[in-house]
C-alpha positions in Angstrom: 36.5 -15.8 -34.3 33.7 -13.4 -34.9 31.1 -16.1 -34.1 32.7 -16.8 -30.7 32.5 -13.1 -29.8 28.9 -13.0 -30.9 28.0 -16.0 -28.7 29.7 -14.5 -25.6 27.8 -11.2 -26.1 24.5 -13.1 -26.1 25.3 -14.9 -22.9 26.2 -11.7 -21.1 23.1 -9.9 -22.3 20.8 -12.8 -21.3 22.4 -12.8 -17.8 21.6 -9.1 -17.4 18.1 -9.6 -18.7 17.6 -12.4 -16.2 18.8 -10.1 -13.3 16.5 -7.3 -14.5 13.4 -9.5 -14.8 14.1 -10.9 -11.3 14.4 -7.5 -9.8 11.1 -6.4 -11.4 9.3 -9.5 -10.2 10.5 -9.2 -6.7 9.8 -5.4 -6.5 6.2 -5.8 -7.8 5.3 -8.3 -5.2 2.4 -7.0 -3.0 3.4 -6.3 0.5 1.5 -8.0 3.3 -0.1 -5.2 5.2 0.0 -5.2 9.0 -3.5 -5.1 10.6 -2.6 -2.2 12.9 -1.3 -0.1 10.0 -4.3 -0.9 7.9 -6.6 0.2 10.7 -4.7 3.5 11.2 -4.7 4.2 7.4 -8.4 3.4 7.2 -9.4 5.7 10.0 -7.1 8.5 9.0 -8.2 8.2 5.4 -11.8 8.7 6.5 -10.9 11.7 8.5 -9.0 13.2 5.6 -12.1 12.5 3.4 -14.4 14.3 5.8 -12.1 17.3 6.1 -11.2 17.8 2.4 -14.0 16.3 0.4 -14.9 19.7 -1.0 -11.5 20.0 -2.7 -10.4 17.0 -4.7 -6.8 18.2 -5.2 -6.2 18.8 -1.5 -7.9 15.4 -0.8 -5.6 13.6 -3.1 -2.6 15.4 -1.7 -3.3 14.4 1.9 -4.2 10.9 0.9 -0.9 10.5 -0.9 0.9 11.9 2.1 -0.9 9.4 4.3 0.0 6.4 2.2 3.6 7.7 2.0 3.9 8.2 5.7 3.0 4.5 6.3 5.1 3.4 3.4 2.3 1.6 1.5 0.5 2.2 -1.7 -3.1 2.8 -2.3 -3.3 -0.5 -4.2 -1.8 -2.4 -1.3 -4.4 -0.9 1.0 -7.3 -1.6 -1.4 -6.1 -5.2 -1.8 -6.0 -5.6 2.0 -9.6 -4.4 2.2 -10.6 -6.8 -0.6 -9.0 -9.7 1.3 -11.2 -9.0 4.3 -14.4 -9.3 2.4 -14.1 -13.1 2.3 -14.3 -13.5 6.1 -17.2 -11.9 8.1 -15.3 -12.3 11.4 -12.3 -10.4 10.1 -14.5 -7.6 8.9 -16.2 -7.3 12.3 -12.8 -7.4 14.1 -11.4 -4.8 11.7 -14.3 -2.3 12.3 -14.2 -2.8 16.1 -10.5 -2.0 16.2 -11.0 0.9 13.8 -13.8 2.3 16.0 -11.5 1.9 19.0 -8.7 3.8 17.3 -11.1 6.6 16.2 -12.4 6.9 19.8 -8.7 7.1 21.0 -8.1 9.9 18.6 -11.2 11.7 19.8 -10.1 11.4 23.4 -6.7 13.1 22.7 -8.4 15.7 20.6 -6.7 14.8 17.3 -10.0 14.8 15.5 -11.9 18.1 15.2 
């Protein structure tokens, strides 16, 4: 009798472990970043860097707020940029679109 109970306990624990591992694996999967969001984050990150480079704490604070506002992580963003390095055409397109977004921000007076 004791042996049956012991076996049932192991089965139940292994099921919960399987569920836990599955959740961890699915939650750790890198998100595919949208090009438009990546461009906005890139340009706004450069602006933040220019404004607050003198104070590292403030710089980190605003960078974290930027990533949080677009619901991405810094690692996701860095991985996206690394993925662009393999294709020269993607790099050129990315920077053209980033420059266009920066010019748009300048026109509306968002960048000082």
